[in-house]
Structures are given as structure tokens and as C-alpha cells.
DSSP file (Angstrom, degrees, kcal/mol; ACC not computed):
  #  RESIDUE AA STRUCTURE BP1 BP2  ACC     N-H-->O    O-->H-N    N-H-->O    O-->H-N    TCO  KAPPA ALPHA  PHI   PSI    X-CA   Y-CA   Z-CA
    1    1 A M              0   0    0      0, 0.0    81,-3.2     0, 0.0     2,-0.4   0.000 360.0 360.0 360.0 135.4   24.2  -44.6   -5.9
    2    2 A D  E     -A   81   0A   0     79,-0.2     2,-0.5    77,-0.1    79,-0.2  -0.690 360.0-153.9 -89.3 136.3   25.1  -42.4   -8.9
    3    3 A Q  E     -A   80   0A   0     77,-3.0    77,-1.9    -2,-0.4     2,-0.4  -0.934  16.0-129.5-109.0 128.1   24.1  -43.4  -12.4
    4    4 A T  E     +A   79   0A   0     -2,-0.5    75,-0.3    75,-0.2    74,-0.1  -0.627  37.6 161.2 -75.3 130.7   26.2  -42.2  -15.3
    5    5 A V  E     -     0   0A   0     73,-3.1    73,-0.2    -2,-0.4    74,-0.2   0.772  16.2-176.0-116.3 -61.2   23.9  -40.7  -17.9
    6    6 A D  E     +     0   0A   0     71,-1.0     2,-0.4    72,-0.3    72,-0.2   0.930  36.6 140.1  52.2  54.0   25.7  -38.4  -20.4
    7    7 A E  E     -A   77   0A   0     70,-1.6    70,-2.8     0, 0.0    -1,-0.2  -0.959  56.8-107.5-124.5 143.5   22.6  -37.2  -22.2
    8    8 A K  E     -A   76   0A   0     -2,-0.4     2,-0.3    68,-0.2    68,-0.3  -0.364  40.7-170.2 -65.0 147.2   21.6  -33.8  -23.5
    9    9 A I  E     -A   75   0A   0     66,-2.1    66,-0.6    20,-0.1     2,-0.5  -0.896  28.2-110.8-133.6 162.3   19.0  -32.0  -21.5
   10   10 A D  E     -E   28   0B   0     18,-1.7    18,-2.7    -2,-0.3     2,-0.4  -0.853  40.4-157.9 -89.7 131.3   16.8  -28.9  -21.8
   11   11 A A  E     -E   27   0B   0     -2,-0.5     2,-0.6    16,-0.2    16,-0.2  -0.905  16.8-151.1-118.0 141.8   18.0  -26.3  -19.2
   12   12 A Y  E     +E   26   0B   0     14,-3.2    13,-2.8    -2,-0.4    14,-1.5  -0.946  35.8 166.6-108.4 111.1   16.1  -23.4  -17.7
   13   13 A V  E     -E   24   0B   0     -2,-0.6     2,-0.4    11,-0.2    11,-0.2  -0.827  33.5-140.7-129.0 161.7   18.7  -20.8  -16.8
   14   14 A I  E     -E   23   0B   0      9,-2.2     9,-3.1    -2,-0.3    -2,-0.0  -0.981   8.8-155.5-119.9 134.7   19.1  -17.2  -15.7
   15   15 A Y        -     0   0    0     -2,-0.4     2,-0.1     7,-0.2     3,-0.1  -0.778  18.8-163.1-108.8  84.3   21.9  -15.1  -17.1
   16   16 A P    >   -     0   0    0      0, 0.0     3,-1.7     0, 0.0     2,-0.2  -0.395  29.9-100.0 -69.6 143.8   22.3  -12.3  -14.4
   17   17 A I  T 3  S+     0   0    0      1,-0.3    -2,-0.0    -2,-0.1     0, 0.0  -0.438 106.8   7.8 -61.5 127.8   24.3   -9.3  -15.4
   18   18 A G  T 3  S+     0   0    0      1,-0.3    -1,-0.3    -2,-0.2    -3,-0.0   0.385  92.9 136.6  83.0  -4.3   27.8   -9.5  -14.1
   19   19 A A    <   -     0   0    0     -3,-1.7    -1,-0.3     1,-0.1     4,-0.0  -0.486  57.6-133.0 -75.7 147.8   27.5  -13.1  -12.9
   20   20 A P  S    S+     0   0    0      0, 0.0    -1,-0.1     0, 0.0    -2,-0.0   0.669  85.2   8.2 -75.6 -15.3   30.5  -15.4  -13.7
   21   21 A Y  S    S-     0   0    0     -5,-0.1     2,-0.1    32,-0.0    21,-0.0  -0.983  89.9 -83.9-157.6 159.3   28.2  -18.2  -15.0
   22   22 A P        -     0   0    0      0, 0.0     2,-0.7     0, 0.0    -7,-0.2  -0.402  42.9-122.6 -67.3 145.6   24.6  -18.9  -15.8
   23   23 A L  E     -E   14   0B   0     -9,-3.1    -9,-2.2    -2,-0.1     2,-0.5  -0.822  20.1-142.6 -92.6 117.0   22.3  -19.9  -12.9
   24   24 A L  E     +E   13   0B   0     -2,-0.7   -11,-0.2   -11,-0.2     3,-0.1  -0.687  28.3 167.2 -81.2 122.0   20.7  -23.2  -13.5
   25   25 A R  E     -     0   0B   0    -13,-2.8    11,-2.6    -2,-0.5     2,-0.3   0.736  61.4 -17.4-106.4 -32.6   17.1  -23.2  -12.2
   26   26 A A  E     -EF  12  35B   0    -14,-1.5   -14,-3.2     9,-0.3    -1,-0.4  -0.975  54.8-158.2-164.7 164.5   15.6  -26.4  -13.7
   27   27 A F  E     -EF  11  34B   0      7,-2.1     7,-3.1    -2,-0.3     2,-0.5  -0.988  14.6-132.6-150.4 159.4   16.1  -29.0  -16.4
   28   28 A R  E     +EF  10  33B   0    -18,-2.7   -18,-1.7    -2,-0.3     2,-0.4  -0.960  26.0 170.9-117.7 126.6   14.1  -31.5  -18.3
   29   29 A W  E >  S- F   0  32B   0      3,-2.6     3,-1.1    -2,-0.5   -20,-0.1  -0.990  70.7  -9.9-138.0 125.9   15.4  -35.0  -18.8
   30   30 A R  T 3  S-     0   0    0     -2,-0.4    -1,-0.1     1,-0.3     3,-0.1   0.907 128.7 -55.0  51.7  48.1   13.3  -37.9  -20.3
   31   31 A N  T 3  S+     0   0    0      1,-0.2     2,-0.4    -3,-0.0    -1,-0.3   0.693 115.9 113.5  62.0  23.2   10.1  -35.8  -20.2
   32   32 A R  E <   -F   29   0B   0     -3,-1.1    -3,-2.6     2,-0.0     2,-0.4  -0.986  60.5-137.1-124.8 135.5   10.5  -35.1  -16.5
   33   33 A R  E     -F   28   0B   0     -2,-0.4     2,-0.5    -5,-0.2    -5,-0.2  -0.760  13.6-165.1 -93.8 134.6   11.2  -31.7  -15.0
   34   34 A F  E     -F   27   0B   0     -7,-3.1    -7,-2.1    -2,-0.4     2,-0.5  -0.980   9.5-149.8-118.1 118.9   13.8  -31.3  -12.2
   35   35 A D  E     -F   26   0B   0     -2,-0.5     2,-0.6    -9,-0.2    -9,-0.3  -0.777  19.1-127.5 -89.1 127.5   13.7  -28.1  -10.2
   36   36 A V        +     0   0    0    -11,-2.6    23,-0.3    -2,-0.5     3,-0.1  -0.636  29.7 175.8 -77.8 119.7   17.2  -27.1   -8.9
   37   37 A T        +     0   0    0     21,-2.5     2,-0.3    -2,-0.6    22,-0.2   0.586  67.1  12.9 -99.9 -14.3   16.9  -26.5   -5.1
   38   38 A G  E     -B   58   0A   0     20,-1.4    20,-2.8   -13,-0.0     2,-0.6  -0.936  54.6-150.9-162.8 139.3   20.6  -25.9   -4.5
   39   39 A T  E     +B   57   0A   0     -2,-0.3    18,-0.2    18,-0.2     3,-0.1  -0.962  18.8 174.3-110.9 117.9   23.8  -25.3   -6.4
   40   40 A H  E     +     0   0A   0     16,-2.8     2,-0.3    -2,-0.6    17,-0.2   0.762  62.8   4.1 -96.2 -29.0   26.8  -26.7   -4.5
   41   41 A L  E     -B   56   0A   0     15,-1.3    15,-2.5     2,-0.0     2,-0.4  -0.968  48.3-174.7-160.2 138.4   29.6  -26.2   -6.9
   42   42 A V  E     +B   55   0A   0     -2,-0.3    13,-0.2    13,-0.2    11,-0.0  -0.983  22.4 162.2-133.6 124.6   30.4  -24.7  -10.3
   43   43 A Y  E     -B   54   0A   0     11,-2.1    11,-3.2    -2,-0.4     2,-0.2  -0.991  32.5-117.9-143.7 150.4   33.8  -25.1  -11.8
   44   44 A P  E     +B   53   0A   0      0, 0.0     2,-0.3     0, 0.0     9,-0.2  -0.599  26.1 179.6 -88.4 148.6   35.4  -24.8  -15.3
   45   45 A E  E     -B   52   0A   0      7,-2.6     7,-3.3    -2,-0.2     2,-0.4  -0.930  16.7-139.2-134.3 161.3   37.0  -27.7  -17.2
   46   46 A H  E     -B   51   0A   0     -2,-0.3     2,-0.5     5,-0.2     5,-0.2  -0.986  14.3-172.2-127.6 135.5   38.6  -27.6  -20.6
   47   47 A Q  E >  S-B   50   0A   0      3,-2.5     3,-2.0    -2,-0.4     2,-0.4  -0.913  77.3 -54.2-118.3  98.3   38.5  -30.1  -23.5
   48   48 A G  T 3  S-     0   0    0     -2,-0.5     0, 0.0     1,-0.3     0, 0.0  -0.571 121.9 -21.2  65.7-125.2   41.0  -28.7  -25.9
   49   49 A Q  T 3  S+     0   0    0     -2,-0.4     2,-0.5    -3,-0.1    -1,-0.3   0.400 115.9 104.9 -94.7   2.4   39.8  -25.1  -26.5
   50   50 A T  E <   -B   47   0A   0     -3,-2.0    -3,-2.5    20,-0.0     2,-0.5  -0.730  62.4-146.1 -88.6 126.5   36.3  -25.8  -25.4
   51   51 A K  E     -B   46   0A   0     -2,-0.5    19,-2.1    -5,-0.2    20,-0.4  -0.795  14.7-166.2 -91.2 129.3   35.4  -24.5  -21.9
   52   52 A L  E     -BC  45  69A   0     -7,-3.3    -7,-2.6    -2,-0.5     2,-0.6  -0.930  11.3-148.5-113.2 138.2   32.9  -26.6  -20.0
   53   53 A L  E     -BC  44  68A   0     15,-2.5    15,-2.8    -2,-0.4     2,-0.5  -0.941  15.5-156.4-104.6 124.1   31.1  -25.4  -16.9
   54   54 A C  E     -BC  43  67A   0    -11,-3.2   -11,-2.1    -2,-0.6     2,-0.4  -0.877   7.6-164.4-106.6 128.6   30.5  -28.3  -14.5
   55   55 A Y  E     -BC  42  66A   0     11,-3.6    11,-2.3    -2,-0.5     2,-0.5  -0.906  14.2-162.5-114.9 136.7   27.6  -28.0  -12.0
   56   56 A A  E     +BC  41  65A   0    -15,-2.5   -16,-2.8    -2,-0.4   -15,-1.3  -0.979  33.3 165.6-112.6 114.2   26.9  -30.1   -8.8
   57   57 A V  E     -BC  39  64A   0      7,-2.5     7,-2.7    -2,-0.5     2,-0.4  -0.827  33.7-133.2-130.1 163.2   23.3  -29.4   -7.9
   58   58 A S  E     -BC  38  63A   0    -20,-2.8   -21,-2.5    -2,-0.3   -20,-1.4  -0.933   8.0-169.0-113.8 142.8   20.5  -30.8   -5.8
   59   59 A C  E >  S- C   0  62A   0      3,-3.0     3,-1.7    -2,-0.4     2,-0.5  -0.821  72.1 -59.4-127.1  88.6   16.9  -31.4   -7.0
   60   60 A G  T 3  S-     0   0    0     -2,-0.4   -23,-0.1     1,-0.3   -26,-0.0  -0.629 121.4 -16.6  68.3-122.7   15.1  -32.0   -3.8
   61   61 A S  T 3  S+     0   0    0     -2,-0.5     2,-0.3    -3,-0.1    -1,-0.3   0.507 121.4  92.9 -91.8  -5.1   16.8  -35.0   -2.3
   62   62 A Q  E <   -C   59   0A   0     -3,-1.7    -3,-3.0    21,-0.0     2,-0.4  -0.662  63.6-147.3 -91.2 145.2   18.5  -36.1   -5.5
   63   63 A R  E     -C   58   0A   0     -2,-0.3    18,-2.4    -5,-0.2     2,-0.3  -0.895  19.4-177.4-108.7 142.3   22.0  -34.9   -6.5
   64   64 A C  E     -CD  57  80A   0     -7,-2.7    -7,-2.5    -2,-0.4     2,-0.5  -0.967  21.9-146.0-137.9 151.5   23.0  -34.4  -10.1
   65   65 A S  E     -CD  56  79A   0     14,-2.4    13,-2.4    -2,-0.3    14,-1.4  -0.985  24.6-179.1-116.5 129.9   26.1  -33.4  -12.1
   66   66 A I  E     -CD  55  77A   0    -11,-2.3   -11,-3.6    -2,-0.5     2,-0.4  -0.969  12.4-155.0-132.7 143.2   25.5  -31.3  -15.2
   67   67 A R  E     -CD  54  76A   0      9,-2.8     9,-2.7    -2,-0.4     2,-0.5  -0.962   2.0-156.5-123.1 136.2   27.9  -29.9  -17.7
   68   68 A F  E     -CD  53  75A   0    -15,-2.8   -15,-2.5    -2,-0.4     2,-0.8  -0.959   9.8-149.2-112.7 119.0   27.4  -26.8  -20.0
   69   69 A D  E  >> -CD  52  74A   0      5,-2.8     4,-1.7    -2,-0.5     5,-0.9  -0.785   8.8-165.9 -86.5 108.0   29.4  -26.7  -23.2
   70   70 A T  T  45S+     0   0    0    -19,-2.1    -1,-0.2    -2,-0.8   -18,-0.1   0.712  83.9  50.6 -72.7 -19.4   30.1  -23.0  -23.7
   71   71 A R  T  45S+     0   0    0    -20,-0.4    -1,-0.2     1,-0.1   -19,-0.1   0.926 122.2  28.2 -82.3 -48.5   31.2  -23.5  -27.3
   72   72 A A  T  45S-     0   0    0      2,-0.1    -2,-0.2     0, 0.0    -1,-0.1   0.562 100.9-132.9 -88.8  -9.7   28.2  -25.6  -28.6
   73   73 A C  T  <5 +     0   0    0     -4,-1.7     2,-0.3     1,-0.2    -3,-0.2   0.915  59.1 129.5  56.8  48.3   25.8  -24.1  -26.1
   74   74 A H  E   < - D   0  69A   0     -5,-0.9    -5,-2.8   -64,-0.0     2,-0.3  -0.970  50.1-136.3-131.8 155.0   24.3  -27.4  -24.9
   75   75 A W  E     -AD   9  68A   0    -66,-0.6   -66,-2.1    -2,-0.3     2,-0.4  -0.822  16.0-165.6-108.1 142.2   23.7  -28.9  -21.5
   76   76 A V  E     -AD   8  67A   0     -9,-2.7    -9,-2.8    -2,-0.3     2,-0.8  -0.994  19.2-139.1-132.4 128.5   24.4  -32.5  -20.5
   77   77 A L  E     +AD   7  66A   0    -70,-2.8   -70,-1.6    -2,-0.4   -71,-1.0  -0.787  26.2 177.3 -80.4 114.3   23.3  -34.5  -17.5
   78   78 A T  E     +     0   0A   0    -13,-2.4   -73,-3.1    -2,-0.8     2,-0.3   0.899  60.3   0.3 -90.7 -45.0   26.4  -36.4  -16.6
   79   79 A T  E     -AD   4  65A   0    -14,-1.4   -14,-2.4   -75,-0.3     2,-0.3  -0.987  56.5-170.2-142.5 154.5   25.3  -38.2  -13.4
   80   80 A I  E     -AD   3  64A   0    -77,-1.9   -77,-3.0    -2,-0.3     2,-0.4  -0.996  29.1-117.0-141.8 141.6   22.2  -38.5  -11.3
   81   81 A E  E     -A    2   0A   0    -18,-2.4     2,-0.4    -2,-0.3   -79,-0.2  -0.649  32.8-159.0 -78.0 126.6   21.7  -40.1   -7.9
   82   82 A I        -     0   0    0    -81,-3.2     2,-0.4    -2,-0.4    -2,-0.0  -0.841  14.3-123.5-109.2 147.5   19.2  -43.0   -8.1
   83   83 A E              0   0    0     -2,-0.4   -21,-0.0     1,-0.1   -81,-0.0  -0.688 360.0 360.0 -88.0 137.4   17.3  -44.5   -5.2
   84   84 A E              0   0    0     -2,-0.4    -1,-0.1     0, 0.0    -2,-0.0   0.418 360.0 360.0-104.6 360.0   17.7  -48.1   -4.5
């Protein structure tokens, strides 16, 4: 089941030369580190003139949705899969 979060996170990223978007490698949320084991989708969205990059990633067996605000340069965990 996915839980809506919408909280800012610390992100560990790599900016490869020539890549179309930053590569998300890990993030920290609520004092816990999540290592990204797979990136399944990265797509742009726009809110007015602000470009957002939306990531669908796996962290082990958990799936997460993360958004990068390219204007304000902050990362937001939008949803995370919780175990029941």
C-alpha cells in the first residue's frame, strides 16, 4: 500500500556530464537512509514555469516516488510503499 508523504528529503545524486537528469543514488527521510537500487522511470512535469522531475525508484523491496523541483533545487518524497 502506498502512503502519501510530501516531505522534503536530503538526496544523494550524481550529475553525469551529458545526462538528461541527475541520477538519484540514495536519500535520507526521517533520519533513515534509503539506497536506490533501481530507477524505473524519470519524467518531467510542470507547475507553471517550474519544471519538476518525477522519479519512480526502488529501494530494495520498497517502491518510492520522488520529485525534484529544478527551480528551488529541493527534493520531495511524494509516496512510499509501506508494508502491512
